[in-house]
PDB file of N, CA, C and O in Angstrom, chain B, residues numbered from 101:
ATOM      1  N   MET B 101     133.705 115.203  94.293  1.00  0.00           N
ATOM      2  CA  MET B 101     133.144 114.383  93.234  1.00  0.00           C
ATOM      3  C   MET B 101     131.652 114.153  93.507  1.00  0.00           C
ATOM      4  O   MET B 101     131.262 113.838  94.631  1.00  0.00           O
ATOM      5  N   LYS B 102     130.852 114.310  92.500  1.00  0.00           N
ATOM      6  CA  LYS B 102     129.414 114.095  92.621  1.00  0.00           C
ATOM      7  C   LYS B 102     129.101 112.602  92.551  1.00  0.00           C
ATOM      8  O   LYS B 102     129.776 111.854  91.844  1.00  0.00           O
ATOM      9  N   PRO B 103     128.077 112.172  93.285  1.00  0.00           N
ATOM     10  CA  PRO B 103     127.687 110.750  93.234  1.00  0.00           C
ATOM     11  C   PRO B 103     127.194 110.348  91.841  1.00  0.00           C
ATOM     12  O   PRO B 103     126.667 111.170  91.092  1.00  0.00           O
ATOM     13  N   THR B 104     127.375 109.085  91.517  1.00  0.00           N
ATOM     14  CA  THR B 104     126.954 108.560  90.225  1.00  0.00           C
ATOM     15  C   THR B 104     125.501 108.114  90.280  1.00  0.00           C
ATOM     16  O   THR B 104     124.891 108.078  91.348  1.00  0.00           O
ATOM     17  N   ASN B 105     124.956 107.776  89.121  1.00  0.00           N
ATOM     18  CA  ASN B 105     123.588 107.260  89.074  1.00  0.00           C
ATOM     19  C   ASN B 105     123.475 105.953  89.852  1.00  0.00           C
ATOM     20  O   ASN B 105     122.460 105.704  90.503  1.00  0.00           O
ATOM     21  N   ASP B 106     124.517 105.115  89.789  1.00  0.00           N
ATOM     22  CA  ASP B 106     124.489 103.862  90.550  1.00  0.00           C
ATOM     23  C   ASP B 106     124.377 104.120  92.043  1.00  0.00           C
ATOM     24  O   ASP B 106     123.686 103.392  92.755  1.00  0.00           O
ATOM     25  N   TYR B 107     125.059 105.157  92.516  1.00  0.00           N
ATOM     26  CA  TYR B 107     124.971 105.527  93.925  1.00  0.00           C
ATOM     27  C   TYR B 107     123.529 105.871  94.289  1.00  0.00           C
ATOM     28  O   TYR B 107     123.014 105.403  95.304  1.00  0.00           O
ATOM     29  N   PHE B 108     122.875 106.694  93.457  1.00  0.00           N
ATOM     30  CA  PHE B 108     121.501 107.095  93.746  1.00  0.00           C
ATOM     31  C   PHE B 108     120.537 105.903  93.633  1.00  0.00           C
ATOM     32  O   PHE B 108     119.588 105.801  94.411  1.00  0.00           O
ATOM     33  N   ARG B 109     120.774 105.010  92.674  1.00  0.00           N
ATOM     34  CA  ARG B 109     119.926 103.820  92.556  1.00  0.00           C
ATOM     35  C   ARG B 109     120.070 102.925  93.784  1.00  0.00           C
ATOM     36  O   ARG B 109     119.077 102.413  94.301  1.00  0.00           O
ATOM     37  N   THR B 110     121.305 102.736  94.252  1.00  0.00           N
ATOM     38  CA  THR B 110     121.541 101.917  95.437  1.00  0.00           C
ATOM     39  C   THR B 110     120.907 102.547  96.664  1.00  0.00           C
ATOM     40  O   THR B 110     120.293 101.862  97.482  1.00  0.00           O
ATOM     41  N   ARG B 111     121.061 103.856  96.785  1.00  0.00           N
ATOM     42  CA  ARG B 111     120.456 104.551  97.923  1.00  0.00           C
ATOM     43  C   ARG B 111     118.935 104.436  97.889  1.00  0.00           C
ATOM     44  O   ARG B 111     118.297 104.285  98.931  1.00  0.00           O
ATOM     45  N   ARG B 112     118.359 104.509  96.698  1.00  0.00           N
ATOM     46  CA  ARG B 112     116.912 104.368  96.563  1.00  0.00           C
ATOM     47  C   ARG B 112     116.467 102.963  96.955  1.00  0.00           C
ATOM     48  O   ARG B 112     115.447 102.793  97.621  1.00  0.00           O
ATOM     49  N   ARG B 113     117.247 101.945  96.533  1.00  0.00           N
ATOM     50  CA  ARG B 113     116.911 100.576  96.922  1.00  0.00           C
ATOM     51  C   ARG B 113     116.938 100.408  98.433  1.00  0.00           C
ATOM     52  O   ARG B 113     116.078  99.731  98.996  1.00  0.00           O
ATOM     53  N   LEU B 114     117.917 101.019  99.098  1.00  0.00           N
ATOM     54  CA  LEU B 114     117.991 100.937 100.557  1.00  0.00           C
ATOM     55  C   LEU B 114     116.794 101.614 101.218  1.00  0.00           C
ATOM     56  O   LEU B 114     116.234 101.096 102.184  1.00  0.00           O
ATOM     57  N   VAL B 115     116.412 102.761 100.696  1.00  0.00           N
ATOM     58  CA  VAL B 115     115.234 103.460 101.230  1.00  0.00           C
ATOM     59  C   VAL B 115     113.987 102.596 101.030  1.00  0.00           C
ATOM     60  O   VAL B 115     113.143 102.501 101.920  1.00  0.00           O
ATOM     61  N   GLU B 116     113.878 101.974  99.865  1.00  0.00           N
ATOM     62  CA  GLU B 116     112.722 101.109  99.581  1.00  0.00           C
ATOM     63  C   GLU B 116     112.694  99.917 100.533  1.00  0.00           C
ATOM     64  O   GLU B 116     111.624  99.529 101.002  1.00  0.00           O
ATOM     65  N   LEU B 117     113.854  99.331 100.825  1.00  0.00           N
ATOM     66  CA  LEU B 117     113.913  98.222 101.781  1.00  0.00           C
ATOM     67  C   LEU B 117     113.498  98.663 103.181  1.00  0.00           C
ATOM     68  O   LEU B 117     112.792  97.937 103.881  1.00  0.00           O
ATOM     69  N   LYS B 118     113.938  99.858 103.590  1.00  0.00           N
ATOM     70  CA  LYS B 118     113.531 100.385 104.895  1.00  0.00           C
ATOM     71  C   LYS B 118     112.024 100.594 104.948  1.00  0.00           C
ATOM     72  O   LYS B 118     111.387 100.310 105.962  1.00  0.00           O
ATOM     73  N   LEU B 119     111.454 101.094 103.850  1.00  0.00           N
ATOM     74  CA  LEU B 119     109.997 101.285 103.803  1.00  0.00           C
ATOM     75  C   LEU B 119     109.262  99.954 103.899  1.00  0.00           C
ATOM     76  O   LEU B 119     108.244  99.857 104.585  1.00  0.00           O
ATOM     77  N   GLN B 120     109.765  98.933 103.222  1.00  0.00           N
ATOM     78  CA  GLN B 120     109.139  97.616 103.295  1.00  0.00           C
ATOM     79  C   GLN B 120     109.218  97.054 104.708  1.00  0.00           C
ATOM     80  O   GLN B 120     108.267  96.428 105.176  1.00  0.00           O
ATOM     81  N   GLN B 121     110.332  97.266 105.388  1.00  0.00           N
ATOM     82  CA  GLN B 121     110.451  96.813 106.772  1.00  0.00           C
ATOM     83  C   GLN B 121     109.454  97.533 107.662  1.00  0.00           C
ATOM     84  O   GLN B 121     108.812  96.915 108.512  1.00  0.00           O
ATOM     85  N   CYS B 122     109.324  98.837 107.467  1.00  0.00           N
ATOM     86  CA  CYS B 122     108.364  99.610 108.266  1.00  0.00           C
ATOM     87  C   CYS B 122     106.943  99.114 108.028  1.00  0.00           C
ATOM     88  O   CYS B 122     106.156  99.000 108.968  1.00  0.00           O
ATOM     89  N   ARG B 123     106.615  98.819 106.769  1.00  0.00           N
ATOM     90  CA  ARG B 123     105.267  98.318 106.464  1.00  0.00           C
ATOM     91  C   ARG B 123     105.046  96.947 107.087  1.00  0.00           C
ATOM     92  O   ARG B 123     103.951  96.647 107.563  1.00  0.00           O
ATOM     93  N   PHE B 124     106.079  96.120 107.084  1.00  0.00           N
ATOM     94  CA  PHE B 124     105.964  94.781 107.656  1.00  0.00           C
ATOM     95  C   PHE B 124     105.745  94.859 109.165  1.00  0.00           C
ATOM     96  O   PHE B 124     104.867  94.183 109.702  1.00  0.00           O
ATOM     97  N   PHE B 125     106.542  95.682 109.852  1.00  0.00           N
ATOM     98  CA  PHE B 125     106.432  95.786 111.305  1.00  0.00           C
ATOM     99  C   PHE B 125     105.196  96.557 111.743  1.00  0.00           C
ATOM    100  O   PHE B 125     104.730  96.391 112.871  1.00  0.00           O
ATOM    101  N   ALA B 126     104.667  97.385 110.877  1.00  0.00           N
ATOM    102  CA  ALA B 126     103.512  98.201 111.231  1.00  0.00           C
ATOM    103  C   ALA B 126     102.216  97.634 110.681  1.00  0.00           C
ATOM    104  O   ALA B 126     101.242  98.369 110.518  1.00  0.00           O
ATOM    105  N   ALA B 127     102.187  96.361 110.396  1.00  0.00           N
ATOM    106  CA  ALA B 127     100.991  95.765 109.806  1.00  0.00           C
ATOM    107  C   ALA B 127      99.778  95.904 110.730  1.00  0.00           C
ATOM    108  O   ALA B 127      98.651  96.053 110.259  1.00  0.00           O
ATOM    109  N   HIS B 128     100.007  95.855 112.024  1.00  0.00           N
ATOM    110  CA  HIS B 128      98.890  95.907 112.966  1.00  0.00           C
ATOM    111  C   HIS B 128      98.913  97.158 113.837  1.00  0.00           C
ATOM    112  O   HIS B 128      98.133  97.285 114.780  1.00  0.00           O
ATOM    113  N   ARG B 129      99.804  98.066 113.515  1.00  0.00           N
ATOM    114  CA  ARG B 129      99.897  99.301 114.288  1.00  0.00           C
ATOM    115  C   ARG B 129      99.781 100.494 113.368  1.00  0.00           C
ATOM    116  O   ARG B 129      99.614 100.356 112.156  1.00  0.00           O
ATOM    117  N   GLU B 130      99.873 101.675 113.973  1.00  0.00           N
ATOM    118  CA  GLU B 130      99.867 102.908 113.175  1.00  0.00           C
ATOM    119  C   GLU B 130     101.178 103.048 112.424  1.00  0.00           C
ATOM    120  O   GLU B 130     102.118 102.283 112.639  1.00  0.00           O
ATOM    121  N   ARG B 131     101.227 104.005 111.570  1.00  0.00           N
ATOM    122  CA  ARG B 131     102.427 104.268 110.774  1.00  0.00           C
ATOM    123  C   ARG B 131     103.594 104.637 111.706  1.00  0.00           C
ATOM    124  O   ARG B 131     103.481 105.574 112.496  1.00  0.00           O
ATOM    125  N   PRO B 132     104.712 103.901 111.613  1.00  0.00           N
ATOM    126  CA  PRO B 132     105.843 104.199 112.509  1.00  0.00           C
ATOM    127  C   PRO B 132     106.504 105.529 112.166  1.00  0.00           C
ATOM    128  O   PRO B 132     106.387 106.040 111.052  1.00  0.00           O
ATOM    129  N   ALA B 133     107.201 106.071 113.160  1.00  0.00           N
ATOM    130  CA  ALA B 133     107.906 107.334 112.959  1.00  0.00           C
ATOM    131  C   ALA B 133     109.007 107.140 111.922  1.00  0.00           C
ATOM    132  O   ALA B 133     109.639 106.085 111.862  1.00  0.00           O
ATOM    133  N   GLY B 134     109.224 108.146 111.125  1.00  0.00           N
ATOM    134  CA  GLY B 134     110.287 108.091 110.140  1.00  0.00           C
ATOM    135  C   GLY B 134     109.837 107.688 108.745  1.00  0.00           C
ATOM    136  O   GLY B 134     110.599 107.822 107.788  1.00  0.00           O
ATOM    137  N   VAL B 135     108.617 107.200 108.617  1.00  0.00           N
ATOM    138  CA  VAL B 135     108.142 106.762 107.307  1.00  0.00           C
ATOM    139  C   VAL B 135     107.990 107.952 106.369  1.00  0.00           C
ATOM    140  O   VAL B 135     108.315 107.861 105.185  1.00  0.00           O
ATOM    141  N   GLU B 136     107.503 109.055 106.892  1.00  0.00           N
ATOM    142  CA  GLU B 136     107.326 110.251 106.053  1.00  0.00           C
ATOM    143  C   GLU B 136     108.666 110.715 105.491  1.00  0.00           C
ATOM    144  O   GLU B 136     108.758 111.089 104.322  1.00  0.00           O
ATOM    145  N   GLU B 137     109.712 110.690 106.335  1.00  0.00           N
ATOM    146  CA  GLU B 137     111.035 111.101 105.871  1.00  0.00           C
ATOM    147  C   GLU B 137     111.550 110.159 104.785  1.00  0.00           C
ATOM    148  O   GLU B 137     112.166 110.602 103.816  1.00  0.00           O
ATOM    149  N   LEU B 138     111.298 108.863 104.949  1.00  0.00           N
ATOM    150  CA  LEU B 138     111.715 107.896 103.933  1.00  0.00           C
ATOM    151  C   LEU B 138     110.975 108.120 102.617  1.00  0.00           C
ATOM    152  O   LEU B 138     111.562 108.008 101.541  1.00  0.00           O
ATOM    153  N   LEU B 139     109.691 108.433 102.708  1.00  0.00           N
ATOM    154  CA  LEU B 139     108.913 108.699 101.496  1.00  0.00           C
ATOM    155  C   LEU B 139     109.428 109.941 100.772  1.00  0.00           C
ATOM    156  O   LEU B 139     109.519 109.954  99.545  1.00  0.00           O
ATOM    157  N   VAL B 140     109.762 110.982 101.531  1.00  0.00           N
ATOM    158  CA  VAL B 140     110.302 112.203 100.937  1.00  0.00           C
ATOM    159  C   VAL B 140     111.654 111.915 100.295  1.00  0.00           C
ATOM    160  O   VAL B 140     111.926 112.377  99.187  1.00  0.00           O
ATOM    161  N   GLU B 141     112.502 111.155 100.985  1.00  0.00           N
ATOM    162  CA  GLU B 141     113.814 110.826 100.428  1.00  0.00           C
ATOM    163  C   GLU B 141     113.681 110.015  99.140  1.00  0.00           C
ATOM    164  O   GLU B 141     114.431 110.230  98.188  1.00  0.00           O
ATOM    165  N   ARG B 142     112.724 109.079  99.113  1.00  0.00           N
ATOM    166  CA  ARG B 142     112.506 108.290  97.898  1.00  0.00           C
ATOM    167  C   ARG B 142     112.071 109.185  96.742  1.00  0.00           C
ATOM    168  O   ARG B 142     112.534 109.011  95.614  1.00  0.00           O
ATOM    169  N   GLU B 143     111.190 110.136  97.011  1.00  0.00           N
ATOM    170  CA  GLU B 143     110.751 111.061  95.960  1.00  0.00           C
ATOM    171  C   GLU B 143     111.906 111.908  95.441  1.00  0.00           C
ATOM    172  O   GLU B 143     112.008 112.146  94.238  1.00  0.00           O
ATOM    173  N   ILE B 144     112.774 112.364  96.336  1.00  0.00           N
ATOM    174  CA  ILE B 144     113.922 113.178  95.921  1.00  0.00           C
ATOM    175  C   ILE B 144     114.861 112.349  95.058  1.00  0.00           C
ATOM    176  O   ILE B 144     115.335 112.824  94.026  1.00  0.00           O
ATOM    177  N   LEU B 145     115.135 111.116  95.468  1.00  0.00           N
ATOM    178  CA  LEU B 145     116.023 110.253  94.688  1.00  0.00           C
ATOM    179  C   LEU B 145     115.423 109.949  93.321  1.00  0.00           C
ATOM    180  O   LEU B 145     116.137 109.913  92.320  1.00  0.00           O
ATOM    181  N   ASP B 146     114.112 109.732  93.279  1.00  0.00           N
ATOM    182  CA  ASP B 146     113.446 109.535  91.985  1.00  0.00           C
ATOM    183  C   ASP B 146     113.588 110.775  91.106  1.00  0.00           C
ATOM    184  O   ASP B 146     113.797 110.671  89.897  1.00  0.00           O
ATOM    185  N   LEU B 147     113.473 111.943  91.724  1.00  0.00           N
ATOM    186  CA  LEU B 147     113.607 113.201  90.990  1.00  0.00           C
ATOM    187  C   LEU B 147     115.014 113.361  90.424  1.00  0.00           C
ATOM    188  O   LEU B 147     115.180 113.785  89.281  1.00  0.00           O
ATOM    189  N   VAL B 148     116.026 113.026  91.218  1.00  0.00           N
ATOM    190  CA  VAL B 148     117.409 113.106  90.740  1.00  0.00           C
ATOM    191  C   VAL B 148     117.592 112.209  89.521  1.00  0.00           C
ATOM    192  O   VAL B 148     118.115 112.645  88.496  1.00  0.00           O
ATOM    193  N   LEU B 149     117.160 110.958  89.636  1.00  0.00           N
ATOM    194  CA  LEU B 149     117.348 110.011  88.531  1.00  0.00           C
ATOM    195  C   LEU B 149     116.544 110.410  87.300  1.00  0.00           C
ATOM    196  O   LEU B 149     117.028 110.271  86.176  1.00  0.00           O
ATOM    197  N   LEU B 150     115.329 110.901  87.494  1.00  0.00           N
ATOM    198  CA  LEU B 150     114.515 111.348  86.370  1.00  0.00           C
ATOM    199  C   LEU B 150     115.151 112.539  85.657  1.00  0.00           C
ATOM    200  O   LEU B 150     115.242 112.560  84.429  1.00  0.00           O
ATOM    201  N   ASN B 151     115.592 113.530  86.434  1.00  0.00           N
ATOM    202  CA  ASN B 151     116.211 114.706  85.820  1.00  0.00           C
ATOM    203  C   ASN B 151     117.481 114.349  85.069  1.00  0.00           C
ATOM    204  O   ASN B 151     117.742 114.890  83.994  1.00  0.00           O
ATOM    205  N   ARG B 152     118.269 113.447  85.622  1.00  0.00           N
ATOM    206  CA  ARG B 152     119.490 113.022  84.931  1.00  0.00           C
ATOM    207  C   ARG B 152     119.153 112.265  83.648  1.00  0.00           C
ATOM    208  O   ARG B 152     119.815 112.441  82.625  1.00  0.00           O
ATOM    209  N   ARG B 153     118.119 111.422  83.706  1.00  0.00           N
ATOM    210  CA  ARG B 153     117.708 110.677  82.518  1.00  0.00           C
ATOM    211  C   ARG B 153     117.211 111.634  81.435  1.00  0.00           C
ATOM    212  O   ARG B 153     117.538 111.468  80.260  1.00  0.00           O
ATOM    213  N   LEU B 154     116.427 112.629  81.828  1.00  0.00           N
ATOM    214  CA  LEU B 154     115.929 113.613  80.855  1.00  0.00           C
ATOM    215  C   LEU B 154     117.069 114.407  80.236  1.00  0.00           C
ATOM    216  O   LEU B 154     117.089 114.619  79.023  1.00  0.00           O
ATOM    217  N   GLU B 155     118.010 114.845  81.048  1.00  0.00           N
ATOM    218  CA  GLU B 155     119.125 115.628  80.519  1.00  0.00           C
ATOM    219  C   GLU B 155     119.993 114.776  79.598  1.00  0.00           C
ATOM    220  O   GLU B 155     120.478 115.266  78.579  1.00  0.00           O
ATOM    221  N   ALA B 156     120.193 113.504  79.946  1.00  0.00           N
ATOM    222  CA  ALA B 156     121.023 112.622  79.115  1.00  0.00           C
ATOM    223  C   ALA B 156     120.363 112.309  77.778  1.00  0.00           C
ATOM    224  O   ALA B 156     121.055 111.970  76.818  1.00  0.00           O
ATOM    225  N   SER B 157     119.032 112.417  77.698  1.00  0.00           N
ATOM    226  CA  SER B 157     118.334 112.097  76.450  1.00  0.00           C
ATOM    227  C   SER B 157     118.380 113.237  75.430  1.00  0.00           C
ATOM    228  O   SER B 157     117.996 113.051  74.275  1.00  0.00           O
ATOM    229  N   ARG B 158     118.839 114.395  75.843  1.00  0.00           N
ATOM    230  CA  ARG B 158     118.913 115.535  74.919  1.00  0.00           C
ATOM    231  C   ARG B 158     120.064 115.346  73.926  1.00  0.00           C
ATOM    232  O   ARG B 158     121.050 114.676  74.231  1.00  0.00           O
ATOM    233  N   PRO B 159     119.929 115.939  72.743  1.00  0.00           N
ATOM    234  CA  PRO B 159     120.986 115.800  71.740  1.00  0.00           C
ATOM    235  C   PRO B 159     122.324 116.382  72.210  1.00  0.00           C
ATOM    236  O   PRO B 159     123.386 115.824  71.933  1.00  0.00           O
ATOM    237  N   ILE B 160     122.258 117.502  72.919  1.00  0.00           N
ATOM    238  CA  ILE B 160     123.469 118.112  73.467  1.00  0.00           C
ATOM    239  C   ILE B 160     123.272 118.193  74.984  1.00  0.00           C
ATOM    240  O   ILE B 160     122.396 118.904  75.476  1.00  0.00           O
ATOM    241  N   VAL B 161     124.106 117.452  75.706  1.00  0.00           N
ATOM    242  CA  VAL B 161     123.953 117.357  77.156  1.00  0.00           C
ATOM    243  C   VAL B 161     124.738 118.464  77.833  1.00  0.00           C
ATOM    244  O   VAL B 161     125.925 118.651  77.566  1.00  0.00           O
ATOM    245  N   ASP B 162     124.068 119.195  78.708  1.00  0.00           N
ATOM    246  CA  ASP B 162     124.730 120.188  79.552  1.00  0.00           C
ATOM    247  C   ASP B 162     125.187 119.450  80.807  1.00  0.00           C
ATOM    248  O   ASP B 162     124.369 119.119  81.665  1.00  0.00           O
ATOM    249  N   LEU B 163     126.487 119.192  80.916  1.00  0.00           N
ATOM    250  CA  LEU B 163     126.994 118.399  82.028  1.00  0.00           C
ATOM    251  C   LEU B 163     126.738 119.050  83.386  1.00  0.00           C
ATOM    252  O   LEU B 163     126.597 118.352  84.391  1.00  0.00           O
ATOM    253  N   GLY B 164     126.679 120.358  83.421  1.00  0.00           N
ATOM    254  CA  GLY B 164     126.360 121.047  84.671  1.00  0.00           C
ATOM    255  C   GLY B 164     124.960 120.709  85.152  1.00  0.00           C
ATOM    256  O   GLY B 164     124.753 120.416  86.329  1.00  0.00           O
ATOM    257  N   ARG B 165     124.000 120.749  84.237  1.00  0.00           N
ATOM    258  CA  ARG B 165     122.626 120.401  84.610  1.00  0.00           C
ATOM    259  C   ARG B 165     122.502 118.914  84.905  1.00  0.00           C
ATOM    260  O   ARG B 165     121.750 118.528  85.799  1.00  0.00           O
ATOM    261  N   TRP B 166     123.226 118.068  84.171  1.00  0.00           N
ATOM    262  CA  TRP B 166     123.170 116.630  84.426  1.00  0.00           C
ATOM    263  C   TRP B 166     123.750 116.324  85.798  1.00  0.00           C
ATOM    264  O   TRP B 166     123.178 115.547  86.563  1.00  0.00           O
ATOM    265  N   ARG B 167     124.897 116.943  86.110  1.00  0.00           N
ATOM    266  CA  ARG B 167     125.588 116.668  87.370  1.00  0.00           C
ATOM    267  C   ARG B 167     124.724 117.052  88.568  1.00  0.00           C
ATOM    268  O   ARG B 167     124.669 116.318  89.555  1.00  0.00           O
ATOM    269  N   THR B 168     124.050 118.198  88.487  1.00  0.00           N
ATOM    270  CA  THR B 168     123.239 118.661  89.618  1.00  0.00           C
ATOM    271  C   THR B 168     121.794 118.205  89.520  1.00  0.00           C
ATOM    272  O   THR B 168     121.013 118.413  90.449  1.00  0.00           O
ATOM    273  N   ALA B 169     121.429 117.586  88.403  1.00  0.00           N
ATOM    274  CA  ALA B 169     120.042 117.150  88.164  1.00  0.00           C
ATOM    275  C   ALA B 169     119.077 118.308  88.362  1.00  0.00           C
ATOM    276  O   ALA B 169     118.012 118.155  88.961  1.00  0.00           O
ATOM    277  N   ASN B 170     119.469 119.468  87.848  1.00  0.00           N
ATOM    278  CA  ASN B 170     118.659 120.695  87.947  1.00  0.00           C
ATOM    279  C   ASN B 170     118.295 121.044  89.386  1.00  0.00           C
ATOM    280  O   ASN B 170     117.183 121.489  89.668  1.00  0.00           O
ATOM    281  N   GLY B 171     119.250 120.834  90.293  1.00  0.00           N
ATOM    282  CA  GLY B 171     119.048 121.194  91.694  1.00  0.00           C
ATOM    283  C   GLY B 171     118.582 120.062  92.584  1.00  0.00           C
ATOM    284  O   GLY B 171     118.567 120.213  93.806  1.00  0.00           O
ATOM    285  N   ALA B 172     118.204 118.938  92.015  1.00  0.00           N
ATOM    286  CA  ALA B 172     117.698 117.824  92.824  1.00  0.00           C
ATOM    287  C   ALA B 172     118.794 117.193  93.668  1.00  0.00           C
ATOM    288  O   ALA B 172     118.509 116.664  94.742  1.00  0.00           O
ATOM    289  N   VAL B 173     120.039 117.236  93.210  1.00  0.00           N
ATOM    290  CA  VAL B 173     121.143 116.677  93.998  1.00  0.00           C
ATOM    291  C   VAL B 173     121.314 117.475  95.284  1.00  0.00           C
ATOM    292  O   VAL B 173     121.620 116.905  96.332  1.00  0.00           O
ATOM    293  N   ALA B 174     121.120 118.783  95.212  1.00  0.00           N
ATOM    294  CA  ALA B 174     121.212 119.613  96.416  1.00  0.00           C
ATOM    295  C   ALA B 174     120.144 119.206  97.422  1.00  0.00           C
ATOM    296  O   ALA B 174     120.405 119.170  98.625  1.00  0.00           O
ATOM    297  N   LEU B 175     118.942 118.900  96.939  1.00  0.00           N
ATOM    298  CA  LEU B 175     117.890 118.428  97.834  1.00  0.00           C
ATOM    299  C   LEU B 175     118.294 117.113  98.500  1.00  0.00           C
ATOM    300  O   LEU B 175     118.092 116.930  99.700  1.00  0.00           O
ATOM    301  N   ALA B 176     118.860 116.210  97.720  1.00  0.00           N
ATOM    302  CA  ALA B 176     119.268 114.910  98.255  1.00  0.00           C
ATOM    303  C   ALA B 176     120.375 115.067  99.282  1.00  0.00           C
ATOM    304  O   ALA B 176     120.364 114.385 100.307  1.00  0.00           O
ATOM    305  N   SER B 177     121.337 115.959  99.027  1.00  0.00           N
ATOM    306  CA  SER B 177     122.426 116.126  99.979  1.00  0.00           C
ATOM    307  C   SER B 177     121.943 116.818 101.250  1.00  0.00           C
ATOM    308  O   SER B 177     122.421 116.503 102.339  1.00  0.00           O
ATOM    309  N   GLU B 178     121.001 117.761 101.128  1.00  0.00           N
ATOM    310  CA  GLU B 178     120.418 118.389 102.313  1.00  0.00           C
ATOM    311  C   GLU B 178     119.701 117.351 103.162  1.00  0.00           C
ATOM    312  O   GLU B 178     119.798 117.364 104.390  1.00  0.00           O
ATOM    313  N   LYS B 179     118.985 116.457 102.502  1.00  0.00           N
ATOM    314  CA  LYS B 179     118.246 115.416 103.217  1.00  0.00           C
ATOM    315  C   LYS B 179     119.212 114.493 103.946  1.00  0.00           C
ATOM    316  O   LYS B 179     118.952 114.113 105.088  1.00  0.00           O
ATOM    317  N   SER B 180     120.322 114.124 103.308  1.00  0.00           N
ATOM    318  CA  SER B 180     121.271 113.234 103.963  1.00  0.00           C
ATOM    319  C   SER B 180     121.950 113.934 105.138  1.00  0.00           C
ATOM    320  O   SER B 180     122.256 113.289 106.141  1.00  0.00           O
ATOM    321  N   LYS B 181     122.194 115.255 105.030  1.00  0.00           N
ATOM    322  CA  LYS B 181     122.773 116.002 106.152  1.00  0.00           C
ATOM    323  C   LYS B 181     121.799 116.037 107.326  1.00  0.00           C
ATOM    324  O   LYS B 181     122.210 115.899 108.478  1.00  0.00           O
ATOM    325  N   GLU B 182     120.506 116.221 107.040  1.00  0.00           N
ATOM    326  CA  GLU B 182     119.506 116.220 108.096  1.00  0.00           C
ATOM    327  C   GLU B 182     119.466 114.868 108.786  1.00  0.00           C
ATOM    328  O   GLU B 182     119.397 114.798 110.013  1.00  0.00           O
ATOM    329  N   ASN B 183     119.508 113.799 108.009  1.00  0.00           N
ATOM    330  CA  ASN B 183     119.465 112.457 108.584  1.00  0.00           C
ATOM    331  C   ASN B 183     120.689 112.181 109.445  1.00  0.00           C
ATOM    332  O   ASN B 183     120.558 111.585 110.514  1.00  0.00           O
ATOM    333  N   SER B 184     121.879 112.599 109.009  1.00  0.00           N
ATOM    334  CA  SER B 184     123.084 112.345 109.778  1.00  0.00           C
ATOM    335  C   SER B 184     123.073 113.169 111.065  1.00  0.00           C
ATOM    336  O   SER B 184     123.548 112.695 112.097  1.00  0.00           O
ATOM    337  N   ALA B 185     122.541 114.392 111.024  1.00  0.00           N
ATOM    338  CA  ALA B 185     122.436 115.216 112.226  1.00  0.00           C
ATOM    339  C   ALA B 185     121.458 114.579 113.197  1.00  0.00           C
ATOM    340  O   ALA B 185     121.689 114.609 114.405  1.00  0.00           O
ATOM    341  N   PHE B 186     120.377 114.006 112.701  1.00  0.00           N
ATOM    342  CA  PHE B 186     119.390 113.341 113.547  1.00  0.00           C
ATOM    343  C   PHE B 186     119.995 112.125 114.230  1.00  0.00           C
ATOM    344  O   PHE B 186     119.755 111.894 115.415  1.00  0.00           O
ATOM    345  N   VAL B 187     120.769 111.354 113.498  1.00  0.00           N
ATOM    346  CA  VAL B 187     121.378 110.151 114.051  1.00  0.00           C
ATOM    347  C   VAL B 187     122.374 110.522 115.133  1.00  0.00           C
ATOM    348  O   VAL B 187     122.448 109.832 116.150  1.00  0.00           O
ATOM    349  N   ARG B 188     123.144 111.591 114.951  1.00  0.00           N
ATOM    350  CA  ARG B 188     124.130 112.010 115.965  1.00  0.00           C
ATOM    351  C   ARG B 188     123.452 112.471 117.235  1.00  0.00           C
ATOM    352  O   ARG B 188     123.986 112.243 118.320  1.00  0.00           O
ATOM    353  N   ARG B 189     122.290 113.115 117.145  1.00  0.00           N
ATOM    354  CA  ARG B 189     121.592 113.602 118.327  1.00  0.00           C
ATOM    355  C   ARG B 189     120.988 112.459 119.116  1.00  0.00           C
ATOM    356  O   ARG B 189     120.853 112.567 120.335  1.00  0.00           O
ATOM    357  N   SER B 190     120.624 111.377 118.472  1.00  0.00           N
ATOM    358  CA  SER B 190     119.940 110.268 119.150  1.00  0.00           C
ATOM    359  C   SER B 190     120.868 109.533 120.085  1.00  0.00           C
ATOM    360  O   SER B 190     120.455 108.573 120.735  1.00  0.00           O
TER     361      SER B 190
END
């Protein structure tokens, strides 16, 4: 089963909260490690939601393109696999 839009919105909110924490803790230091990955993940999640919104606005919706968000869901799942592999190695 493919994740829903609510799933992607919630995941984006979590990424945004992590970014805010990093900015708070790094107020007097350099950019902490992992911020770039969070920024990339936020962009991918935005892309998924945007593509789904665009596909849903069409008069005739192609559910295949909506479900995959024109390939953006694959990017998001690859990113989550990379993150889980990183966490296991640590």
